[in-house]
Every structure is written in structure tokens, then in C-alpha cells.
N, C-alpha and C positions, 0 to 999 in steps of 0.2 A: 504494500500500500504506500502511496505517496501522500504524505501529510504536508499540507502547505499552510504555514501559519506565521505569526509574528514571533520573533525571537523571545518575546516576553510571555508567550503562551506555551512555550515548550514544557513538557514534563521535566521534573528534576532528572539529572543525568542517569541516576540509577534505574529510573523507570522508562527510559527511552528505548524504543525498539528500532534500531537502525541508526545510521549516521545522520549528522546534521550538515546540510549544505547551505551556504549563503547564496541568495539570489539578489543580494544588495551589494552596494559598493563597499560597505564596511560591516562590521558586526560588533556588538557589545562584548567586552571582555568577560563580563560576569556570567555569561551563559554557559561557559565551559568549552569543551572541545568542538571546533568546527572542522569537519573533514576536508572541505575544499570550498572554493567559490565556483559557481557555475556562471562564468562571465558572459556567456552568450545570452543569458536571461536577465542580466542586469540592465536597468534603464540607464540612459545617459544622465549623468549627474546634473547637467544644466537643465534638463527637462524636469527632474525632481525638484530642483531649486525653484524653477519657474512656477511649478504647481504649488509648492509650499508657500510661495510668496504671492499666490493668487494672481499671477500674471497670465496663466493659461487655465482653461477649464478642464474638467474631467474628460470631456470629449476630445479636447486638444491633446491631452496627455495620452489618451488611448490611441489616437491616430499616430502620434509621434512614436509610441512604443511599437505599434504594428509595423510602421515603416522601418524601425530599427531591427525588428525580428526578420523582416524580409531581407534586409541587408546582411544579416548574420545567418541567413537560412541554412547554409551548408553546415555550420557548426551546430545550430539548433537541431537540424534533422539528424546529424550524427549523434547528438546527445539523446534524442528521442529514440532512435533506433537501437541504442545500446541498453535501454531499459528492459528489464525482464519482469515477468509476472511475479516472481519471487522477491523482487526488490522491496525493501522496507527502508524508508528514508523520510527525512524532514527537509523541506525547502523553506527557508526562512528569510524574512525581511524585517524592517524596523517598525512599520506602522502597527499600532496596537488595535486600532479600529478604523472604520470608515474605508473610503476608496483607497485601493492600493494595487500596484501592479501584480501582486500575488494572485488576484482574482483573474487577471488576464492570463497569467501563466497556467492557472488551473484550466481555463477554457482551452488554451492551446494544447495542453496534454490530453484533455478529454476528447478534443476534436481529432487529433492526429494519432492518439493511442487509446481508442475507446475500450481496448481490452484490459487496460490497467484500472485499478481502483484508486480514485483520487478523493481525498477529503480536504476541504479548505475551511479554515476558520479565520 
């Protein structure tokens, strides 16, 4: 199962099933071990800043992220293709609640890998 959530909603390390991967540009130190960053799923930092500063809308962010995924498609597809039904992992970002690119990542995985179980919070 692929669990997509905020770093701040991860179970404590002892209760986690599978590795933690960052889909954000950075990660908080206090969450424990992060296995790797999945850079092909990270949004552009400038787009994140523009959204946080209310310079672009949710729709603008979504369009910019989709454009970025298209540009990175060979890497995204390679990552998607290597996933297996037995994988247990967390894909994490910073936002505790509200709109976040993790929901876009969940849609992406569900669309291109409908055989995988995905849970997003």
C-alpha cells in the first residue's frame, strides 16, 4: 500500500510499515529516518512559494504541477513502473491540511497504476 500523507501525520517510527519517502523539497528532522527523496514528484519551489504567498490559485498550482510532471514524465513513468503490488511505503510532504500536491500525486498513481492500493490523508 502507498500511504500519502503529511510528515506530521506519520505513525511513530516503531509503528510504520515500510519506508518513508519525501515528495517535498525538504523534510523535518524530527520525523526520523527518510529513505530517499522522490525528486520527480517534487513541485518547483517557486510554485510552492507563489501558492503560499497567495500569488497563484489552487488551479494555477495544479496546472503548473501537471506541466512539471509532463516535463519529468520519463522519470515519473520509471518510478511508477518500478512499483510493485507488495510495496509498503509512505510518500510525505509538509502540508498538515488543506490543498497540497500530495493529492495530485495520489491521483497520478491511481490513474497510471490502478492496480496499486493508495491511501491519502
